[in-house]
C-alpha positions as CSV (number, residue, x, y, z in Angstrom):
1,M,-3.7,-9.2,19.6
2,K,-0.6,-10.6,20.7
3,K,2.8,-8.9,19.6
4,E,4.4,-11.3,16.6
5,Q,7.9,-9.7,16.4
6,N,9.1,-12.5,14.4
7,N,6.6,-11.3,11.5
8,K,8.3,-9.5,8.7
9,I,5.1,-9.2,6.7
10,I,1.9,-8.5,7.8
11,I,-0.8,-8.1,5.3
12,F,-4.7,-7.0,6.3
13,Q,-7.5,-8.7,4.5
14,E,-11.0,-9.1,4.6
15,D,-11.9,-11.6,8.2
16,E,-13.3,-14.3,6.2
17,K,-10.3,-14.2,3.5
18,A,-7.7,-14.1,6.8
19,L,-9.3,-16.8,8.5
20,N,-9.5,-19.0,5.7
21,Y,-6.5,-17.9,3.2
22,R,-4.7,-21.0,4.0
23,Y,-7.6,-23.3,2.3
24,K,-7.0,-21.1,-1.3
25,L,-3.4,-21.6,-1.6
26,E,-1.2,-23.7,-4.0
27,N,1.8,-23.7,-1.8
28,P,2.1,-22.6,2.3
29,L,2.8,-19.2,3.2
30,N,6.1,-18.1,4.3
31,N,6.7,-18.5,7.8
32,N,7.3,-14.5,8.0
33,V,4.0,-13.4,7.0
34,A,1.4,-13.0,8.9
35,V,-2.4,-12.6,7.8
36,K,-4.8,-10.6,9.7
37,S,-8.1,-9.4,9.8
38,I,-9.0,-6.0,9.3
39,D,-11.5,-6.1,11.4
40,Y,-10.6,-7.4,14.2
41,D,-6.7,-7.1,14.2
42,K,-6.5,-3.6,13.4
43,D,-7.0,-1.9,16.3
44,D,-4.6,-4.1,18.6
45,F,-2.1,-3.2,15.9
46,I,-2.7,0.1,16.3
47,N,-2.4,0.1,19.7
48,E,0.9,-2.3,20.2
49,F,3.3,-1.5,17.8
50,K,4.8,2.4,16.2
51,I,3.7,2.6,12.5
52,V,5.4,4.7,9.7
53,G,2.5,5.6,7.2
54,D,-1.0,5.1,6.9
55,P,-3.2,3.3,9.3
56,P,-4.3,-0.3,8.0
57,S,-7.1,-0.8,5.2
58,V,-7.8,-3.8,3.3
59,G,-4.8,-5.2,1.4
60,T,-2.5,-2.6,3.3
61,V,0.9,-4.6,3.2
62,Y,3.7,-3.5,6.3
63,Y,7.6,-4.3,6.9
64,L,9.2,-4.5,10.2
65,H,11.5,-2.1,10.6
66,P,15.0,-3.6,10.2
67,Y,16.2,-1.0,12.4
68,Q,13.5,-0.3,15.4
69,K,11.9,-2.4,18.0
70,D,7.8,-2.5,17.4
71,T,7.7,-1.0,14.6
72,Y,6.1,-1.4,11.0
73,I,6.4,0.1,8.0
74,H,3.5,0.9,5.4
75,Q,3.6,-0.2,1.7
76,D,3.7,2.9,0.2
77,T,6.5,3.9,2.4
78,D,9.7,4.6,-0.1
79,E,12.9,2.3,-1.1
80,H,14.8,5.7,-0.1
81,Y,13.1,5.8,3.6
82,Y,15.2,2.5,4.2
83,L,18.3,3.4,3.0
84,R,18.3,6.8,4.9
85,E,17.2,4.9,8.0
86,K,20.6,2.4,7.6
87,L,23.0,5.2,6.7
88,N,21.6,7.0,9.9
89,L,22.2,4.0,11.6
90,Y,26.0,4.2,11.0
91,R,25.6,8.0,11.3
92,R,24.3,7.7,14.9
93,F,26.7,5.3,15.9
94,G,29.9,7.4,14.3
95,S,28.8,10.4,16.0
96,K,28.6,8.8,19.1
97,L,31.5,6.9,19.4
98,G,33.5,10.6,18.6
99,A,33.9,10.4,14.9
100,K,35.3,13.6,13.6
101,S,34.3,13.4,10.2
102,I,32.1,11.2,8.3
103,Q,32.2,10.6,4.6
104,T,30.6,8.1,2.4
105,T,30.5,6.7,-1.1
106,L,27.7,4.9,-2.7
107,K,27.6,2.5,-5.6
108,L,25.0,0.9,-7.8
109,T,26.0,-2.8,-7.6
110,K,23.5,-4.4,-10.2
111,S,19.6,-4.1,-11.0
112,E,17.5,-7.3,-10.9
113,K,13.8,-8.3,-11.3
114,I,11.8,-10.2,-8.7
115,E,10.1,-13.1,-10.8
116,I,7.5,-15.3,-8.9
117,E,7.2,-19.1,-10.5
118,S,4.3,-21.1,-11.1
119,D,5.2,-23.1,-8.2
120,G,5.4,-20.2,-5.7
121,K,9.6,-20.2,-6.2
122,V,11.2,-16.2,-5.6
123,T,14.2,-15.5,-8.2
124,F,16.3,-12.6,-9.1
125,K,16.3,-11.9,-12.6
126,V,19.7,-9.8,-13.2
127,V,18.3,-6.8,-15.9
128,K,20.9,-5.2,-18.2
129,T,21.3,-1.9,-17.8
130,D,22.5,1.2,-20.4
131,V,25.3,2.8,-19.0
132,N,23.6,6.1,-19.3
133,V,20.6,4.6,-17.3
134,K,23.1,3.5,-14.8
135,N,24.6,6.0,-14.1
136,Q,21.4,8.1,-14.0
137,I,20.2,5.5,-11.3
138,E,23.2,5.5,-9.3
139,S,23.1,9.5,-9.6
140,N,19.6,9.8,-7.6
141,Y,20.6,7.4,-5.1
142,R,23.6,9.2,-4.5
143,N,22.5,13.1,-4.0
144,S,19.7,11.9,-1.2
145,L,22.4,9.2,0.6
146,E,26.1,9.9,0.1
147,I,27.1,12.7,2.9
148,K,30.2,14.3,3.9
149,E,30.4,15.4,7.8
150,E,32.6,16.7,10.4
151,Y,31.9,17.2,13.8
152,Q,33.4,18.6,16.7
153,Q,32.9,17.7,20.5
154,Q,31.6,19.1,23.5
155,E,32.0,19.1,27.2
156,N,29.6,16.8,27.5
157,F,31.0,13.7,25.2
158,D,31.1,11.1,27.3
159,L,32.5,8.3,25.2
160,F,32.3,4.9,27.3
161,K,29.2,6.2,28.4
162,N,28.1,6.1,24.8
163,I,29.6,3.2,24.2
164,D,27.3,1.2,26.7
165,E,24.1,3.1,25.3
166,L,25.2,1.7,21.9
167,K,25.9,-1.8,23.0
168,T,22.3,-1.5,24.6
169,I,20.7,-0.8,21.4
170,I,22.1,-3.2,19.5
171,K,20.9,-6.0,21.4
172,E,17.2,-4.1,22.1
173,N,17.0,-3.9,18.4
174,N,18.3,-7.6,17.4
175,L,20.9,-5.8,15.3
176,G,23.7,-8.6,16.2
177,Y,24.2,-9.1,12.3
178,E,25.4,-5.6,12.4
179,T,29.2,-6.8,12.3
180,E,30.7,-4.1,10.8
181,L,29.2,-1.6,13.7
182,I,29.7,-4.4,16.6
183,E,33.6,-3.9,15.6
184,L,33.2,0.0,15.2
185,I,31.9,0.1,19.0
186,E,34.9,-3.1,20.1
187,G,37.4,-0.5,18.4
188,R,36.8,2.3,20.2
189,D,36.5,0.9,23.6
190,S,40.0,0.9,25.2
191,R,39.2,-0.5,28.8
192,N,40.1,-3.9,28.0
193,S,42.6,-3.3,24.7
194,G,44.4,-0.2,26.0
195,T,44.1,1.2,22.3
196,S,41.4,2.9,20.0
197,L,40.6,2.9,17.0
198,I,41.3,6.1,14.9
199,S,39.8,5.6,11.5
200,R,37.9,2.8,9.5
201,E,36.8,2.3,6.3
202,V,33.3,-0.1,6.5
203,K,31.7,-1.5,3.5
204,S,27.9,-2.4,3.7
205,E,25.0,-3.6,1.1
206,I,22.7,-0.7,2.4
207,S,19.5,-2.2,0.6
208,S,20.2,-5.8,1.8
209,E,17.5,-5.5,4.5
210,Y,14.8,-3.9,2.2
211,N,15.5,-6.7,-0.8
212,K,14.8,-9.5,1.9
213,L,11.9,-7.7,2.9
214,L,10.6,-7.7,-0.9
215,E,11.5,-11.1,-1.7
216,I,9.6,-12.3,1.5
217,S,6.2,-10.2,0.9
218,A,6.2,-11.8,-3.1
219,D,4.1,-14.7,-1.0
220,V,1.2,-12.1,-0.5
221,T,1.2,-11.2,-4.1
222,A,-0.9,-14.5,-5.1
223,P,-4.3,-14.2,-6.4
224,T,-6.0,-15.2,-3.0
225,F,-5.2,-11.8,-1.5
226,S,-6.4,-8.4,-2.0
227,I,-3.1,-6.2,-2.8
228,S,-2.7,-2.6,-4.5
229,T,-1.1,-2.0,-8.3
230,N,1.2,-0.1,-5.9
231,F,2.4,-2.8,-4.0
232,K,2.6,-5.3,-7.1
233,N,5.2,-2.3,-8.8
234,R,7.7,-2.6,-6.0
235,F,9.0,-5.6,-7.7
236,E,9.7,-4.5,-11.5
237,S,13.2,-3.5,-10.5
238,V,15.4,-4.5,-7.5
239,N,19.0,-2.2,-6.9
240,T,21.8,-3.6,-5.1
241,L,23.3,-0.6,-3.5
242,S,26.6,-0.9,-1.8
243,I,28.1,1.6,0.2
244,E,31.9,2.7,1.7
245,I,31.9,4.8,4.9
246,K,35.1,6.3,5.8
247,Y,35.5,7.0,9.7
248,E,38.0,9.4,11.6
249,F,38.7,9.9,15.2
């Protein structure tokens, strides 16, 4: 099986369904979604990609990892995994750039429900949430995502070596859209400017990549495909989370 890194979503189906699904759909499938045969594509998929979670079975959906090359994530991996992965990305960059402390503050911006119209169009409907419920949801995220850390540099710390490594990570993992991280790297690189950043507050919508994957994967909820109830339940509520990260160098 040829690597298809551009496919953000992969779903495994019975061989006949994988071959003929196009003839049963009312609307064309999103180009970011690939339908694979459980009989003929499973082994190649396992051999060519790193998989987070269980191996493929009929109806299994995989999401392309937003921050790791050649990695797919099983549908049952919870939302907090994606959020922690993005947070860890910001933490890792900060520590390599010589941060003395990193502190985060998280806020629930809104809750929505994904609705799929009869023509296949995906829309987001804002859910009115009671204040107490909103506070509880926000608290659950904060307990697992908010951090306050301090770092101490050791003798082997090499800022410019780390900067070059981070630039390579950005390129190899197609993270050019992470403008905040790129600006953070440039701010710490004094080789051209002669100045070095000593503090910065970064704001990011930490849930954006996960929510986009959900939106794309709504295509495979069509009756044509065999999918699990757990997967369908992912569309019941979609939370938008913003995070503020304070770096002190």
